C-alpha positions in Angstrom: -30.3 11.0 -0.1 -32.0 8.0 1.6 -30.1 5.0 2.9 -31.7 1.7 4.1 -30.8 -0.5 7.0 -32.6 -3.9 6.8 -30.2 -6.5 8.1 -30.8 -5.9 11.8 -27.0 -5.7 12.4 -27.2 -2.0 13.3 -29.6 -0.2 15.6 -31.1 3.2 15.1 -29.2 4.6 18.1 -25.8 3.3 16.8 -26.3 4.9 13.4 -27.7 8.1 15.0 -24.7 8.4 17.3 -22.2 7.7 14.5 -23.7 10.5 12.3 -23.7 12.9 15.2 -20.0 12.3 15.8 -19.4 12.9 12.1 -21.4 16.1 12.4 -23.8 15.2 9.6 -27.5 16.4 9.6 -29.9 13.6 9.3 -33.3 12.1 9.9 -33.8 8.4 10.8 -37.2 7.0 10.0 -38.1 3.4 11.3 -39.4 1.2 8.5 -42.9 -0.2 8.6 -41.5 -3.7 9.4 -39.2 -2.3 12.2 -39.1 -4.4 15.4 -37.3 -3.9 18.7 -35.3 -7.2 18.2 -34.6 -6.4 14.5 -34.1 -2.8 13.6 -35.1 -1.7 10.1 -34.9 2.0 9.2 -34.3 4.7 6.6 -31.7 7.4 6.9 -32.3 10.7 5.1 -29.2 12.9 4.6 -29.9 16.4 3.0 -27.5 17.9 0.5 -26.2 21.5 0.7 -27.5 22.2 -2.9 -30.0 20.5 -5.1 -28.8 17.9 -7.6 -30.4 18.0 -11.1 -28.6 15.0 -12.6 -29.6 11.4 -12.0 -26.1 10.2 -13.0 -24.4 12.5 -10.5 -26.9 11.7 -7.8 -26.2 8.0 -8.1 -22.4 8.6 -7.9 -22.8 10.7 -4.7 -25.3 8.2 -3.2 -22.8 5.4 -3.7 -20.1 7.4 -2.0 -22.4 8.2 1.0 -23.3 4.5 1.3 -19.7 3.5 1.4 -18.2 6.2 3.5 -21.0 7.6 5.7 -23.6 4.8 6.0 -21.5 1.6 6.3 -23.6 -1.5 6.6 -26.6 0.0 4.8 -27.9 -1.6 1.7 -25.3 -0.8 -1.1 -27.9 -1.2 -3.8 -30.0 1.8 -2.6 -28.6 4.5 -4.8 -31.6 5.2 -7.1 -32.8 8.8 -7.5 -36.4 8.1 -6.7 -37.4 6.5 -3.3 -40.7 5.9 -1.7 -40.8 5.5 2.1 -43.7 3.9 4.0 -44.7 5.4 7.3 -43.2 4.3 10.6 -45.0 2.1 13.2 -47.1 4.1 15.6 -45.1 3.0 18.6 -41.6 4.1 17.3 -40.5 7.7 16.8 -38.2 9.1 14.2 -34.9 10.6 15.5 -33.0 13.5 14.0 -30.0 15.8 14.3 -29.8 19.3 12.8 -26.9 20.9 14.6 -24.3 19.7 12.1 -24.0 20.3 8.4 -25.6 19.0 5.2 -23.6 16.7 2.9 -21.5 18.9 0.6 -22.5 18.2 -2.9 -21.7 21.6 -4.5 -18.1 20.7 -5.2 -19.1 17.8 -7.4 -19.0 18.2 -11.2 -22.1 17.6 -13.3 -24.8 18.7 -10.8 -27.2 19.5 -13.6 -28.1 18.3 -17.1 -29.6 19.8 -20.3 -33.1 19.1 -19.1 -32.8 21.5 -16.2 -35.5 24.3 -16.3 -34.0 27.8 -15.8 -35.6 31.2 -15.4 -33.8 34.0 -17.3 -33.8 37.7 -16.3 -37.0 38.4 -18.1 -38.9 35.7 -16.1 -39.0 33.3 -19.1 -38.7 29.6 -18.3 -36.4 27.6 -20.6 -34.6 24.3 -20.5 -30.8 24.5 -20.3 -30.3 22.9 -23.6 -32.1 25.8 -25.4 -29.5 28.4 -24.4 -27.0 29.3 -27.0 -25.1 32.2 -25.5 -24.2 33.8 -22.1 -27.5 34.6 -20.4 -28.4 36.1 -17.0 -30.6 33.7 -15.0 -32.0 33.1 -11.5 -29.7 30.7 -9.7 -31.3 27.3 -9.4 -29.2 26.2 -6.5 -30.6 28.6 -3.9 -33.6 31.0 -3.3 -32.7 33.8 -5.7 -34.7 37.0 -5.6 -32.6 38.6 -8.4 -31.0 37.1 -11.4 -27.6 36.7 -9.7 -26.3 34.0 -12.0 -25.5 33.4 -15.6 -25.2 30.4 -17.9 -22.3 30.3 -20.4 -20.4 27.9 -22.6 -16.6 27.3 -22.0 -14.6 26.5 -25.2 -11.7 25.4 -23.1 -13.7 22.8 -21.2 -16.1 22.2 -24.0 -19.0 22.4 -21.6 -21.7 24.6 -20.2 -21.6 26.0 -16.6 -23.7 28.2 -14.3 -21.9 30.8 -12.2 -23.6 32.5 -9.3 -22.2 35.7 -7.8 -24.5 35.5 -4.8 -23.2 32.0 -3.6 -19.8 32.4 -5.2 -20.0 29.0 -6.9 -19.6 27.6 -10.4 -21.7 24.6 -11.3 -20.8 22.5 -14.3 -23.3 20.7 -16.5 -23.2 16.9 -16.8 -21.1 16.7 -19.9 -22.6 14.9 -22.8 -20.2 12.8 -24.9 -19.4 13.9 -28.4 -18.8 11.4 -31.2 -15.0 11.7 -30.7 -15.5 11.3 -26.9 -17.3 8.0 -27.6 -15.0 6.5 -30.2 -11.8 7.6 -28.6 -12.8 6.7 -25.1 -10.2 4.0 -24.6 -7.4 5.4 -26.7 -4.6 7.7 -25.5 -1.6 9.4 -27.1 1.7 8.4 -25.5 5.1 9.3 -27.0 4.7 8.6 -30.7 2.2 5.8 -30.2 -1.5 5.4 -29.7 -2.4 3.2 -26.7 -5.5 1.2 -26.3 -6.5 0.8 -22.6 -9.4 -1.2 -21.2 -10.8 -3.8 -18.8 -11.4 -7.3 -20.1 -13.0 -9.8 -17.7 -12.2 -7.3 -14.9 -8.5 -7.3 -15.8 -6.7 -4.1 -16.9 -4.8 -4.2 -20.2 -2.9 -1.9 -22.4 -1.7 -2.3 -26.0 0.4 -0.1 -28.3 -1.4 0.6 -31.6 -0.2 2.2 -34.8 -2.1 5.1 -36.1 -3.6 2.9 -38.9 -5.2 0.5 -36.5 -6.4 3.4 -34.4 -8.3 5.0 -37.3 -9.7 1.6 -38.4 -11.1 0.9 -35.0 -12.5 4.4 -34.5 -13.9 4.5 -38.1 -12.0 7.8 -38.7 -10.1 6.7 -41.8 -11.3 9.4 -44.2 -10.3 13.0 -44.8 -11.1 15.5 -42.1 -12.3 12.8 -39.7 -8.8 11.3 -39.7 -7.2 14.7 -38.8 -9.8 15.6 -36.2 -9.5 12.2 -34.4 -5.7 12.4 -34.1 -5.9 16.1 -33.2 -8.5 15.3 -30.5 -6.3 12.5 -29.1 -3.1 14.7 -28.9 -4.9 17.7 -27.5 -7.1 16.0 -25.0 -5.7 12.6 -24.2 -1.9 12.8 -24.4 0.1 11.2 -21.6 3.4 13.0 -21.5 5.0 10.6 -19.1 3.7 7.3 -17.7 4.6 7.5 -14.0 3.0 4.2 -13.0 0.0 1.9 -13.2 -1.8 1.3 -9.9 -3.9 -1.9 -9.4 -6.5 -1.1 -6.8 -9.3 -3.1 -5.0 -12.5 -1.1 -4.8 -15.3 -2.6 -2.8 -17.6 0.3 -3.5 -18.0 -0.3 -7.3 -20.3 -2.7 -9.1 -18.1 -2.8 -12.2 -14.3 -2.7 -12.6 -13.0 0.4 -14.4 -9.8 2.4 -14.9 -9.0 6.1 -15.1 -6.1 8.1 -16.3 -4.7 11.2 -14.7 -3.1 13.0 -17.6 -1.4 15.5 -15.3 0.5 13.0 -13.2 0.7 10.2 -15.7 -0.8 7.7 -13.3 -3.2 5.0 -14.5 -5.5 3.6 -11.8 -7.2 0.3 -12.4 -10.1 -0.3 -10.0 -11.2 -3.9 -9.4 -14.6 -4.8 -8.1 -15.1 -7.2 -5.1 -17.0 -10.5 -4.9 -20.8 -9.6 -5.3 -23.4 -10.0 -2.6 -25.5 -13.2 -2.9 -26.6 -14.6 0.4 -26.9 -12.6 3.6 -25.8 -15.0 6.3 -22.9 -13.6 8.4 -23.1 -16.3 11.2 -22.2 -19.0 8.7 -18.9 -17.2 7.7 -18.2 -16.4 11.3 -18.6 -20.0 12.3 -16.3 -21.1 9.5 -13.5 -18.7 10.5 -13.8 -19.5 14.2 -13.6 -23.2 13.4 -10.4 -22.7 11.5 -8.7 -20.0 13.5 -10.0 -20.6 17.0 -8.6 -18.1 19.5 -7.2 -16.1 16.6 -10.6 -15.3 15.1 -10.3 -11.6 16.1 -6.9 -11.3 14.4 -8.0 -12.9 11.1 -11.1 -10.8 10.9 -9.0 -7.6 11.3 -6.5 -8.9 8.7 -9.4 -9.6 6.2 -11.0 -6.2 7.1 -7.9 -4.3 6.1 -7.4 -6.4 3.0 -10.9 -5.9 1.8 -11.4 -2.2 2.6 -8.0 -0.6 1.9 -5.1 -0.3 -0.4 -1.4 0.2 0.4 -1.8 -0.7 4.1 0.9 -3.1 5.1 -0.3 -6.5 6.4 1.7 -9.4 7.9 2.4 -12.4 5.7 0.2 -15.3 6.7 2.2 -18.5 7.0 -0.3 -21.4 7.3 0.8 -25.0 7.8 -1.2 -28.1 8.5 -1.7 -31.6 7.2 -3.5 -32.4 4.0 -7.3 -31.7 4.1 -6.8 -29.3 7.0 -8.5 -26.5 5.0 -5.6 -24.1 4.6 -5.7 -24.1 0.8 -9.5 -23.6 0.9 -9.1 -20.6 3.1 -6.4 -19.1 0.8 -8.7 -19.7 -2.2 -11.6 -18.0 -0.4 -9.5 -14.9 0.2 -8.3 -14.9 -3.4 -12.0 -14.8 -4.5 -12.6 -11.5 -2.8 -10.8 -9.8 -5.6 -10.2 -12.7 -8.0 -8.4 -10.7 -10.7 -5.9 -9.4 -8.1 -4.9 -12.7 -6.8 -2.0 -14.8 -8.2 -0.5 -18.3 -7.6 3.2 -17.4 -7.1 6.3 -19.6 -6.8 7.7 -17.5 -3.9 10.8 -16.5 -5.7 11.7 -13.5 -7.8 12.2 -14.4 -11.4 13.0 -12.6 -14.7 9.3 -11.7 -15.3 7.5 -10.1 -12.4 3.8 -10.4 -13.3 3.0 -11.0 -9.6 3.8 -7.4 -8.5 0.6 -6.2 -10.2 -1.5 -8.2 -7.8 -2.9 -7.6 -4.3 -2.7 -11.2 -3.1 0.1 -13.7 -3.8 -0.6 -17.3 -2.7 2.5 -19.6 -2.4 1.2 -23.2 -2.4 3.4 -25.9 -0.8 6.5 -23.8 -0.5 9.6 -26.0 -0.6 12.3 -23.3 -0.6 14.3 -22.6 2.5 16.8 -20.2 0.9 17.9 -16.9 2.4 17.1 -15.3 -1.0 13.4 -16.2 -0.6 13.3 -14.7 2.9 14.8 -11.4 1.4 12.3 -11.5 -1.4 9.3 -11.9 0.9 10.6 -8.9 3.0 11.1 -6.9 -0.2 7.7 -7.6 -1.7 5.9 -6.7 1.5 8.1 -3.8 2.4 8.9 -1.8 -0.7 6.7 1.1 -1.7 7.1 0.7 -5.5 7.9 -2.3 -7.7 8.8 -2.8 -11.4 6.6 -5.0 -13.6 8.6 -6.9 -16.2 6.5 -8.7 -18.8 7.4 -10.6 -21.9 7.3 -8.3 -25.0 6.4 -5.3 -22.8 8.4 -2.3 -21.6 9.0 -2.4 -17.9 6.8 0.0 -15.9 6.3 0.9 -12.2 3.5 0.1 -9.9 2.8 1.1 -6.3 3.2 -2.0 -4.2 -0.1 -3.3 -2.9 1.1 -6.9 -2.3 0.0 -9.3 0.5 1.2 -12.8 0.8 -0.3 -16.1 2.1 2.3 -19.0 2.2 0.9 -22.5 2.6 2.8 -25.7 3.5 2.4 -29.1 4.9 5.6 -28.6 6.8 5.9 -26.9 10.2 9.1 -25.1 9.0 8.1 -23.9 5.5 10.7 -21.3 4.8 14.0 -19.8 5.9 13.9 -16.9 8.3 16.6 -15.1 10.2 16.3 -16.4 13.8 17.9 -13.2 15.1 14.8 -11.4 13.9 12.3 -13.3 16.1 9.8 -10.6 17.0 9.3 -9.6 20.6 6.5 -7.1 20.0 3.2 -8.0 18.4 3.0 -4.4 17.2 6.0 -5.0 15.0 5.5 -8.6 13.7 5.8 -9.3 10.0 4.5 -12.9 10.1 1.4 -14.6 11.5 2.4 -18.3 11.7 -0.4 -20.7 12.4 -1.0 -24.5 12.1 -4.5 -25.3 10.9 -6.2 -27.9 13.2 -7.4 -31.2 11.8 -10.9 -31.1 10.5 -13.2 -33.0 12.8 -16.5 -34.7 12.1 -18.0 -35.1 8.7 -16.5 -32.8 6.0 -19.0 -30.8 3.9 -17.5 -30.7 0.3 -19.6 -27.6 -0.4 -18.1 -25.5 2.4 -16.0 -23.3 0.1 -18.9 -22.5 -2.2 -21.2 -21.8 0.7 -18.7 -19.4 2.3 -18.2 -17.6 -1.1 -21.9 -17.2 -1.6 -22.1 -15.4 1.8 -18.7 -13.6 1.6 -19.9 -10.6 -0.4 -22.3 -9.5 2.3 -20.0 -10.4 5.1 -17.1 -8.2 3.9 -19.4 -5.2 3.3 -21.1 -5.4 6.7 -19.2 -7.2 9.5 -15.8 -6.6 8.1 -16.6 -2.9 7.3 -17.6 -2.5 10.9 -14.4 -4.1 12.0 -12.3 -1.9 9.7 -14.0 1.3 10.8 -13.2 0.5 14.4 -9.5 -0.2 13.8 -6.8 2.0 15.3 -3.8 1.5 13.0 -1.5 3.9 14.6 1.3 2.3 16.6 1.3 -0.9 14.4 3.9 -1.4 11.7 1.7 -3.9 9.9 -1.7 -2.1 10.5 -2.9 -4.5 13.2 -1.7 -6.3 16.3 -0.1 -9.6 15.1 0.0 -12.4 17.7 3.4 -14.0 18.2 2.3 -17.7 18.1 4.1 -20.7 19.4 4.4 -21.8 15.8 6.2 -18.6 14.9 8.7 -19.0 17.8 9.4 -22.5 16.6 9.8 -21.3 13.0 12.5 -18.8 14.1 14.3 -20.8 16.7 14.5 -24.0 14.6 15.6 -22.1 11.5 19.3 -21.7 10.6 21.5 -21.1 7.6 24.7 -23.1 7.0 26.8 -20.3 8.6 24.6 -20.1 11.6 24.8 -23.9 11.9 28.6 -23.7 11.9 28.6 -20.9 14.5 26.2 -23.0 16.7 28.5 -26.0 16.6 31.5 -23.8 17.5 29.7 -22.1 20.4 28.5 -25.5 21.7 32.1 -26.6 21.8 33.2 -23.4 23.5 30.5 -23.8 26.2 31.4 -27.5 26.7 35.2 -26.8 27.0 34.6 -23.9 29.4 32.3 -25.8 31.7 34.5 -28.9 31.7 37.8 -26.9 31.8 38.8 -29.1 28.8 40.7 -26.5 26.7 44.0 -27.9 25.3 46.6 -27.9 28.1 49.2 -26.2 25.9 47.0 -23.1 25.3 45.9 -20.6 27.9 42.4 -20.2 26.5 40.5 -20.7 29.8 42.0 -17.7 31.5 41.1 -15.4 28.6 37.6 -16.7 28.2 37.1 -16.3 31.9 37.9 -12.6 31.4 35.4 -12.3 28.7 37.9 -12.5 25.8 37.7 -15.1 23.1 41.1 -15.9 21.5 41.2 -15.5 17.8 43.5 -18.6 17.6 40.8 -20.7 19.3 38.3 -19.7 16.5 40.9 -20.5 13.9 41.7 -23.9 15.4 38.1 -25.0 15.6 36.4 -23.4 12.6 35.3 -26.0 10.0 37.9 -26.7 7.3 35.3 -25.8 4.7 34.9 -22.2 5.9 37.4 -19.4 6.5 37.5 -18.4 10.1 36.6 -14.7 9.1 33.2 -16.0 8.0 32.7 -17.5 11.4 33.7 -14.2 13.0 31.1 -12.4 10.9 28.5 -15.0 11.8 29.2 -14.5 15.5 28.9 -10.8 15.1 25.6 -11.2 13.4 24.3 -13.3 16.3 25.7 -10.6 18.7 28.1 -13.0 20.4 31.2 -10.9 20.0 31.9 -7.2 19.5 34.7 -4.8 18.5 37.9 -5.6 16.6 40.5 -8.1 17.5 43.0 -6.7 20.0 46.0 -8.0 22.0 45.0 -8.8 25.6 47.3 -9.9 28.4 46.3 -12.4 31.0 48.8 -14.1 33.4 51.7 -12.6 31.5 50.6 -13.9 28.1 49.4 -11.6 25.3 47.3 -12.9 22.4 44.7 -11.5 20.0 41.2 -11.7 21.3 37.6 -10.6 20.5 35.5 -9.3 23.3 32.5 -11.5 24.1 29.1 -9.9 24.5 26.9 -10.4 27.7 24.8 -12.8 25.6 27.8 -15.2 25.1 29.0 -14.7 28.7 25.6 -15.6 30.1 25.6 -18.8 28.0 29.1 -19.8 29.4 28.1 -19.1 33.0 25.0 -21.2 33.0 25.7 -24.4 35.0 24.1 -26.7 32.5 24.2 -24.7 29.3 21.8 -26.1 26.7 22.8 -26.4 23.1 22.4 -23.3 21.1 19.0 -23.1 19.3 19.2 -24.2 15.7 18.9 -27.2 13.5 22.0 -28.7 15.2 21.0 -31.7 17.2 22.4 -32.8 20.5 23.9 -35.8 18.8 25.7 -33.6 16.3 27.0 -31.4 19.1 28.2 -34.5 21.0 30.0 -35.9 18.0 31.8 -32.6 17.4 32.9 -32.5 21.0 34.1 -36.1 21.0 36.1 -35.4 17.9 38.2 -32.8 19.7 38.4 -34.5 23.1 
């Protein structure tokens, strides 16, 4: 197999070293137009056995380009290649201490046009054999007829088995009439299902047997029986486990496949195609919008483009109008356009969104706790249930990533107690887009999209291959930005707000020794005990004091159960304060507790009880 490197983004030595590390035998031949400042070269990778099928060769070549020769020309998978000689001043490099690419395990290594020599020395094409016949193995140098060709009724296909190399090689299977007409139909339960891809989107539809026979033109006599028998015997799905919606950067056309054994349908969706090769333009765009976080966003995009089911942090992007945040989200959505979805940000009765890989929440205005839980659920659960109108619910493996956009700096509710302290375990990347400066090019989005197909297959593939995902909960290191700290510290629920006000009052009374004179609260608080009666007296009239206690526990301000404590001969029920609350009380000038409660609100509350 021959791969081509023409972009100049990889050097001969880089590719040579990478293949050596992988232990793959290879020969690298500089192209005729190769130059020291712009490397162009061919990579020849030998197979362990010959391949006698153009179709299978192309499939293997595509796999090699994607997995072994990243950054090479993805279009070079044709079965016939002509290589011009190298410049006289550049030598080829090679490595033969490894192994050849293993092709023998692939199905369909030969087709009916393969010429075979039988035991009598007669040459015949494979399609002429009509029974089991001893032959010389075409997959190695065979001095004796150590192989035979035979037809398998069970597999409905011909194969060659060689006793010398201990391998069985299947023929590229030709489609029968029923194979062709029943290609997209499956038996499931008592129904016939029609599966397919329309405009790169997977669909399924239940059909009655009448429609099935009309569509397959098998309405008459034996044809009708044969078609249904073929479907039940060869394409019956006993149980639909789930439907997986996958991104597949290595395919030119979207497709689906069905694993009859496991009952899993996999829908593979192609990526944005290659148009213009101009990586610096995309790089400049990303650097202009993300500045010092360029490295992070490239890693995020690399994982998004080149993998499935790898957790990524939710992107929370704020900024004024015309800052470009929506343009960026739309650009990401176009990488796999049929797997992106404009979502409300809230879980509803029908859950079309869980089929998708990218959910874009535009101008989020919800600050409910329920939405925060929904976001955590959607990005954390392994499986999800799809509920569609007039369709039976079914399961998918969760592949969801979320970009949330807002003009506000505090676009959603988060639990401030969950402010991350480790960038290796950070669920959100919170970032405010800078104001666009200078003249604005209205064609920026289209220019980036024209260059994106090449960028994600070259620059981002290199980034992805170099990532070390171990040790990171969300695949990559996620910066804890100032915007994220502000989001968490300035966020509060109604209960948290009430607790904040109560604690502000406690701090103020303790520092000023202004507890009611008829109650011995100060002495107990000084001993690290918070009287339950004090909580009852100062809890808002709209909320039961037990809710306040729960809120204080949640913020790790108190611990344990209420017990009687004695100080200065007086015994009252108290809750033990944590070191966190004690430290707040002992600060000389204790600030107001972080939250949405303003200093004014705290002062008013204090004045009310003074």
